[in-house]
C-alpha positions as CSV (number, residue, x, y, z in Angstrom):
1,M,86.8,83.9,102.4
2,V,89.7,82.2,104.2
3,G,89.4,79.1,106.3
4,S,90.1,79.2,110.2
5,S,93.1,77.0,109.9
6,R,94.9,78.6,107.9
7,A,98.6,80.4,109.8
8,L,97.9,83.6,109.1
9,S,94.1,83.6,110.2
10,G,93.3,86.8,112.3
11,V,95.7,88.7,110.5
12,R,94.5,91.9,108.9
13,V,96.8,93.1,106.3
14,L,96.4,96.6,104.5
15,E,97.8,96.5,101.1
16,M,98.7,99.6,98.6
17,T,100.5,98.3,95.7
18,V,100.3,98.0,92.3
19,A,101.6,96.2,89.1
20,V,102.7,92.8,90.2
21,A,105.3,92.2,92.7
22,G,103.6,93.8,95.8
23,P,100.2,92.0,94.7
24,V,102.0,88.7,94.5
25,A,103.0,88.9,98.0
26,C,99.4,90.0,99.6
27,H,98.0,87.1,97.5
28,V,100.3,84.8,99.4
29,L,99.5,86.2,102.9
30,G,95.9,86.0,101.6
31,D,95.9,82.4,100.7
32,M,97.8,81.5,104.2
33,G,94.2,82.8,105.7
34,A,95.1,87.0,106.2
35,E,92.5,89.0,105.5
36,V,94.2,91.3,103.1
37,I,92.0,94.8,102.2
38,K,93.6,96.1,99.1
39,V,93.2,99.7,98.3
40,E,93.1,101.4,95.0
41,E,92.3,104.7,93.7
42,P,88.4,104.7,93.0
43,N,89.7,105.8,89.0
44,S,91.9,103.1,88.4
45,R,91.1,100.0,86.1
46,L,89.3,102.5,84.2
47,H,91.1,101.6,81.1
48,T,90.6,97.8,80.8
49,P,92.9,96.4,78.5
50,R,91.4,94.2,75.7
51,P,90.6,91.4,74.8
52,L,89.0,90.3,77.8
53,P,86.8,86.8,78.5
54,P,83.0,87.4,78.2
55,P,81.1,87.9,81.5
56,R,79.1,84.3,82.8
57,P,75.8,84.0,81.4
58,G,73.8,86.5,83.6
59,A,76.4,88.5,85.0
60,K,76.8,92.1,85.1
61,D,78.9,93.4,82.3
62,H,82.0,94.9,84.3
63,P,85.1,94.5,82.1
64,F,87.1,95.7,84.7
65,N,86.0,92.9,86.8
66,R,87.6,90.3,84.5
67,V,91.1,91.3,83.2
68,P,92.6,87.7,83.7
69,N,96.1,89.0,85.1
70,W,94.6,91.0,87.7
71,I,92.2,88.3,89.1
72,E,95.1,86.0,89.6
73,L,97.5,88.5,91.3
74,N,94.6,89.3,93.4
75,R,92.6,86.8,94.5
76,S,92.1,86.2,98.6
77,K,91.3,89.7,99.1
78,R,88.6,92.6,99.6
79,H,88.7,95.5,97.6
80,L,88.4,99.1,98.9
81,A,88.4,101.9,96.5
82,L,89.4,104.8,98.5
83,N,91.0,108.1,97.8
84,V,93.6,108.6,100.2
85,A,94.8,111.4,98.7
86,S,91.6,113.7,100.3
87,P,91.8,114.3,104.1
88,E,88.9,112.2,104.5
89,G,90.2,109.1,102.6
90,R,94.0,109.4,104.4
91,D,91.3,109.8,107.8
92,I,89.9,106.3,106.7
93,F,92.8,104.4,106.0
94,L,94.5,105.4,109.4
95,K,91.5,104.2,110.8
96,V,92.0,101.1,109.5
97,A,95.4,100.5,109.8
98,A,94.9,101.3,113.7
99,I,92.9,98.2,113.9
100,S,95.5,95.9,110.9
101,D,98.4,94.2,111.4
102,V,100.5,94.7,108.5
103,V,100.4,97.5,105.5
104,V,102.3,96.6,102.1
105,E,103.2,99.2,99.7
106,N,105.0,99.3,96.5
107,F,105.0,102.5,95.1
108,S,108.4,105.1,95.0
109,P,109.6,106.2,97.6
110,R,108.4,109.5,98.2
111,V,104.3,108.4,97.8
112,M,103.6,107.3,100.9
113,G,105.3,110.4,102.9
114,N,103.7,112.7,100.4
115,L,100.3,110.8,101.6
116,G,100.8,111.6,105.1
117,I,100.5,107.7,105.5
118,D,104.4,106.7,106.2
119,Y,105.6,104.3,109.1
120,E,105.9,107.5,111.1
121,D,102.3,108.3,110.7
122,L,101.1,104.5,110.8
123,K,102.9,104.2,114.3
124,K,100.9,107.0,116.1
125,V,97.6,105.2,115.5
126,N,99.3,101.5,115.9
127,P,102.7,101.4,117.7
128,S,102.9,97.9,116.7
129,I,102.1,97.9,112.9
130,I,104.1,96.4,110.4
131,M,105.1,98.0,107.5
132,V,106.4,96.5,104.1
133,S,107.8,98.8,101.2
134,M,109.1,97.3,98.3
135,P,110.8,100.0,96.5
136,A,112.7,99.2,93.5
137,F,116.3,100.4,94.2
138,G,115.7,101.0,98.1
139,K,115.4,103.8,100.1
140,T,119.0,105.2,100.5
141,G,121.3,106.0,98.1
142,P,121.9,108.0,94.7
143,Y,119.1,105.7,93.3
144,K,116.7,105.8,96.1
145,S,114.2,108.2,94.5
146,R,114.3,106.6,91.0
147,S,111.2,104.0,90.0
148,S,111.4,100.9,87.8
149,Y,109.6,98.4,86.8
150,G,111.1,94.8,86.5
151,P,112.7,94.8,83.3
152,G,114.8,98.1,84.3
153,I,115.6,95.8,87.6
154,D,116.3,92.7,85.4
155,A,118.8,94.7,83.5
156,M,120.6,96.4,86.8
157,S,121.0,93.0,88.8
158,G,123.2,92.1,85.9
159,I,120.8,89.1,85.3
160,S,119.4,90.3,81.4
161,H,123.2,90.3,80.9
162,L,123.5,86.5,81.2
163,T,120.2,85.8,79.8
164,G,120.1,84.9,75.9
165,Y,122.5,83.8,73.4
166,P,126.0,84.4,72.6
167,D,125.5,86.0,69.2
168,R,122.6,88.4,70.4
169,G,122.3,91.1,73.4
170,P,121.2,90.5,76.6
171,G,117.4,89.1,77.3
172,K,114.7,89.9,79.8
173,P,114.5,86.7,81.8
174,A,110.7,84.8,82.0
175,N,107.5,86.7,82.6
176,F,107.7,89.0,85.9
177,F,111.1,87.3,87.3
178,C,111.9,90.0,89.5
179,D,108.2,90.7,90.7
180,Q,107.7,87.1,91.8
181,N,110.8,86.9,93.2
182,A,110.3,90.0,95.4
183,G,106.7,89.1,95.9
184,L,108.2,86.1,97.7
185,H,110.5,87.4,99.4
186,A,108.1,90.4,101.0
187,A,105.5,87.7,102.0
188,F,108.2,85.8,104.0
189,C,109.5,88.8,105.7
190,T,106.0,89.6,106.9
191,M,105.6,86.6,108.2
192,A,108.8,86.7,110.2
193,A,108.1,90.2,111.6
194,L,104.4,88.9,112.4
195,R,106.5,86.0,114.4
196,H,108.5,88.4,115.9
197,R,105.9,90.5,117.3
198,R,103.9,87.6,118.9
199,R,107.3,86.9,120.9
200,T,108.0,90.9,121.8
201,G,104.9,92.9,121.0
202,E,107.5,95.0,118.7
203,G,106.2,96.1,115.0
204,Q,108.5,97.1,112.7
205,Y,109.8,98.8,109.2
206,I,110.8,96.3,106.3
207,E,112.7,97.8,103.2
208,L,112.6,95.1,100.8
209,S,115.2,96.6,97.6
210,M,113.9,94.9,94.6
211,L,117.1,94.9,93.3
212,E,119.0,93.3,96.1
213,G,116.4,90.6,95.9
214,E,117.5,90.4,92.4
215,V,121.1,90.4,92.6
216,Q,121.2,86.9,94.9
217,F,120.3,85.2,91.5
218,A,123.4,86.6,90.1
219,A,125.4,85.1,92.7
220,P,127.7,82.8,91.0
221,A,128.8,85.1,88.0
222,I,129.1,87.6,90.6
223,M,131.7,85.2,92.9
224,E,133.4,83.4,89.3
225,A,134.0,87.4,88.5
226,M,135.7,87.9,92.0
227,I,137.5,85.0,91.9
228,S,138.8,84.6,88.2
229,G,138.2,88.1,87.0
230,V,136.5,86.5,84.0
231,D,132.6,88.4,83.4
232,G,130.1,85.6,82.6
233,M,128.5,85.8,78.8
234,R,125.0,84.5,77.8
235,I,125.5,80.8,77.1
236,G,121.8,79.8,75.9
237,N,120.3,77.0,77.2
238,R,124.2,75.8,77.5
239,H,125.4,74.6,81.1
240,Q,128.6,76.4,83.1
241,F,129.8,73.0,83.2
242,Y,128.0,69.9,81.8
243,A,127.2,69.1,77.9
244,P,125.3,67.8,75.7
245,H,122.9,70.6,77.4
246,G,119.6,72.2,75.6
247,V,116.8,72.3,73.9
248,Y,116.5,70.5,70.9
249,P,113.9,70.6,68.0
250,C,111.3,67.4,68.0
251,R,108.9,66.1,65.4
252,G,106.3,68.4,64.6
253,E,106.1,72.5,64.6
254,D,107.7,74.2,67.5
255,Q,108.1,71.1,69.8
256,W,110.8,70.8,71.5
257,I,112.5,68.7,74.4
258,A,115.1,70.1,77.3
259,I,118.0,67.4,78.0
260,A,121.2,67.6,80.3
261,V,124.0,65.1,80.5
262,T,125.3,65.7,83.7
263,S,127.8,62.3,83.6
264,D,129.5,59.9,81.3
265,E,126.9,57.4,82.4
266,A,123.9,59.4,81.4
267,W,125.8,60.1,77.9
268,K,126.2,56.0,77.5
269,S,122.6,56.3,78.3
270,L,121.7,58.5,75.8
271,C,123.6,57.2,72.9
272,R,122.3,53.9,73.7
273,V,118.6,55.7,73.8
274,M,119.9,57.3,70.1
275,E,121.2,54.0,68.8
276,R,125.0,55.5,68.2
277,P,127.1,53.3,69.9
278,D,129.5,54.8,67.8
279,L,129.5,58.1,70.0
280,A,129.5,56.6,73.2
281,D,133.2,54.9,72.1
282,D,134.3,58.2,70.5
283,P,137.0,60.1,72.4
284,R,136.1,63.1,71.6
285,F,132.6,62.7,73.9
286,A,134.5,60.3,76.8
287,E,134.6,62.5,79.6
288,R,132.7,65.7,80.6
289,S,135.5,68.0,79.5
290,R,135.7,66.5,76.2
291,R,131.8,66.6,75.5
292,Y,132.0,70.4,76.3
293,E,134.6,71.2,73.9
294,N,132.5,69.3,71.3
295,Q,129.2,70.0,72.5
296,D,128.0,70.9,68.5
297,L,128.9,67.8,67.1
298,A,127.1,66.5,70.1
299,D,123.9,69.0,69.6
300,E,124.1,67.7,65.8
301,A,123.2,64.3,66.9
302,I,120.6,64.5,69.7
303,T,119.0,66.9,67.1
304,A,119.0,64.5,64.5
305,W,117.6,61.6,66.7
306,A,114.6,64.3,68.6
307,C,113.4,65.4,65.0
308,Q,111.9,62.2,64.5
309,H,110.1,61.7,68.0
310,D,107.2,63.3,69.8
311,P,108.9,65.5,72.4
312,L,106.2,63.8,75.2
313,D,107.3,60.2,73.5
314,A,110.7,61.0,74.1
315,Q,110.7,62.3,77.6
316,E,109.2,59.2,78.6
317,V,111.8,57.1,77.1
318,L,115.0,59.3,78.3
319,Q,113.5,58.9,81.7
320,D,113.1,55.6,81.5
321,A,117.4,55.4,80.9
322,G,118.0,57.5,83.6
323,I,118.5,60.4,81.7
324,A,117.4,64.4,82.7
325,A,115.0,64.7,79.9
326,A,111.6,67.6,80.0
327,S,109.4,68.2,77.1
328,A,108.8,71.8,77.0
329,L,105.5,72.3,77.1
330,R,103.3,75.4,75.9
331,V,101.2,77.2,78.7
332,N,97.8,75.5,77.6
333,E,99.4,72.5,77.9
334,L,100.0,72.2,81.2
335,F,96.0,72.0,82.3
336,A,96.3,68.1,81.0
337,D,99.8,67.7,81.9
338,P,99.5,64.4,84.3
339,Q,101.5,65.8,87.0
340,V,100.4,69.0,87.3
341,T,96.8,67.7,87.3
342,H,97.5,64.9,90.2
343,R,99.2,67.5,92.2
344,G,96.0,70.0,91.8
345,S,98.4,72.7,90.7
346,F,95.7,74.8,89.6
347,S,93.0,75.3,91.8
348,W,89.5,76.4,90.0
349,V,88.1,79.2,91.9
350,D,84.8,80.5,91.0
351,H,84.8,84.3,89.9
352,P,81.0,85.9,90.8
353,E,81.1,87.8,87.2
354,L,84.1,85.3,85.3
355,G,82.8,82.2,86.6
356,P,85.4,79.0,87.2
357,F,88.9,80.6,86.8
358,P,92.2,78.6,87.2
359,H,94.6,80.4,89.8
360,T,98.2,78.7,90.2
361,R,98.7,77.1,93.5
362,T,101.4,78.1,95.8
363,A,104.4,75.2,95.7
364,W,103.7,73.8,99.2
365,R,101.6,71.8,100.9
366,S,100.4,71.3,104.1
367,F,98.2,69.2,106.1
368,Q,97.3,71.5,108.4
369,G,95.4,73.3,105.6
370,N,97.8,76.3,104.8
371,N,97.8,75.7,101.1
372,G,95.8,76.2,98.0
373,V,93.5,79.4,97.3
374,G,91.8,81.5,99.8
375,G,89.3,83.1,97.6
376,P,88.5,84.7,94.3
377,A,89.9,88.2,93.6
378,P,87.5,90.8,94.9
379,L,84.7,92.9,92.7
380,F,85.4,96.5,92.5
381,G,84.7,98.2,95.8
382,D,83.3,94.9,97.0
383,G,85.2,95.6,100.5
384,D,83.9,99.5,100.9
385,D,80.4,98.3,102.8
386,Y,83.0,95.9,105.0
387,V,85.3,98.6,105.9
388,L,83.5,101.8,106.2
389,R,80.3,100.3,108.2
390,D,81.6,96.7,109.6
391,L,84.9,97.6,110.9
392,L,84.6,101.6,111.5
393,G,81.0,101.6,112.3
394,M,80.1,104.6,110.1
395,R,76.2,104.9,109.1
396,L,74.7,103.8,105.6
397,E,74.1,108.2,105.1
398,D,78.1,108.9,105.5
399,V,79.0,106.1,103.0
400,E,76.7,107.6,100.5
401,R,77.9,110.6,101.2
402,L,81.6,109.6,100.6
403,T,80.7,107.8,97.5
404,Q,79.0,110.7,96.3
405,A,82.1,113.0,96.8
406,G,84.0,109.9,94.8
407,I,86.2,109.4,98.1
408,V,85.2,105.7,98.0
409,S,83.4,103.8,94.4
410,R,82.1,100.8,93.6
411,A,83.3,101.3,90.1
412,P,86.0,103.1,88.4
413,I,85.1,106.6,88.6
414,G,84.3,107.6,85.2
415,W,83.0,104.9,83.8
416,E,80.1,104.2,81.8
417,P,78.5,101.0,80.6
418,E,77.6,102.6,77.1
419,K,81.4,103.6,77.0
420,A,82.5,99.7,77.8
421,D,82.8,98.7,74.1
C-alpha cells in the first residue's frame, strides 16, 4: 500500500472518526507510510448521497464505494466494518489496539467511554498506546458535552464574525476550513507523540480542542481587541492596512482577478500597466494611508481596466510588472493550471471500482519519498479479513460467524443491489 521508505512505515493507526477532521488527520498519516485501519459501523454509508460518478467498466455497482468526498478523505487506509458496540466487537477492537501504536477518534466526548474503549481501557491492553481525541470544544469546561460541526466552531472562534462583507452578516470561511486545520494539527501531534515514545517508551493521551485550534487564526483580531478595544469587523476582500486590495471583475462571465498593492512602487507600476499616469501623480493615492482613505475610487479605476482583460492575461501582465496578482480560478481550472500540473499537485490514484481519481497531495515535498498519496481509498470492509485473520489469527469459520451476526460486514448492512437507485 505504501513504500517502506516512508517516515511512518511500521506504525499502525486505528481510526475511529467521522466527518472531515479525523479522516484528514489519518490520511496524512497514511500518506506518510502508517498502516491506517479505519473502523466504521457495519451499517455506515447505507444511505449514499447522489449523484455519483459511474463505476469503471466491468466493476461492481457498489454506490457506497464511489462517494468522491469519502474517497478523497480516506485514501491510504484499510477499512474494517466492525460493530464496536457489541461485546464481541469491542473485544476485537481492543485486541487490535493491543498491537497498534495510535488510536484517533473525533466523536463527542462521551462516546468512547460509553463503548468501553477510552484511553484507560486502551492502556490496560497496550500501556504505550497513543490516543488522540478531537472534541469540538475540549473534554473539560461548560461545553464539554457539546458536539458540533465546522460551521459552529467557525462561529464560536470569532472567524465567522470576521468573514464576509461589512453590509452583510457573518460568513462561513471556505470549505471545511475548521476541519482541515484540526486534521493537520492532529497529524502533527500524533507524529510528535510517536517521536516522544521512541525516546522514552511512553504513550500518552492527546486532547485536541477544534475550537482552540481555530481561535489561533483570529489571533490578530484578538490582539487588536486587547490593545485598542476595537472589535474587528468584516472587510470583504480588502486588507486591514494595504490598498487597493481586492478581487476585481474581468472580461467574460464570472471572471475575476485578485490584486494586492502593498507599496508606493507597486501602485505606480499598476498605474503604468493601466495607462493611467494621472492616478500615479494624484495626491489622493500618493501614499498608502491616502490610498486606504480613497480605495473606493482606486477600485473603480482598477475595475474599469480589469473588465477589458482576460484574467489569465491580466495576471501575467501584472506579475511581470511586479504586482501581486492572481486569476481567481474555478476549481475545475486547477487541473490545467501550469504551476499545479508542474508540481503534480494532484496525484491520480487508481480506485478499484471508480478508476483513476485525482487526490490532492500534501503540500510538502521530500527527497526521501515522504510525500504523495499512499494508496487509494479502501472498499467497504476490505480490511476485515486482514485484521481478523492475518492480525488476530481467527479461523475462516469464525469470520463467517461474525459476518452472519452483523458484527463485521463487506457491505453496509441493509443495502440491497436492487435498491441502489
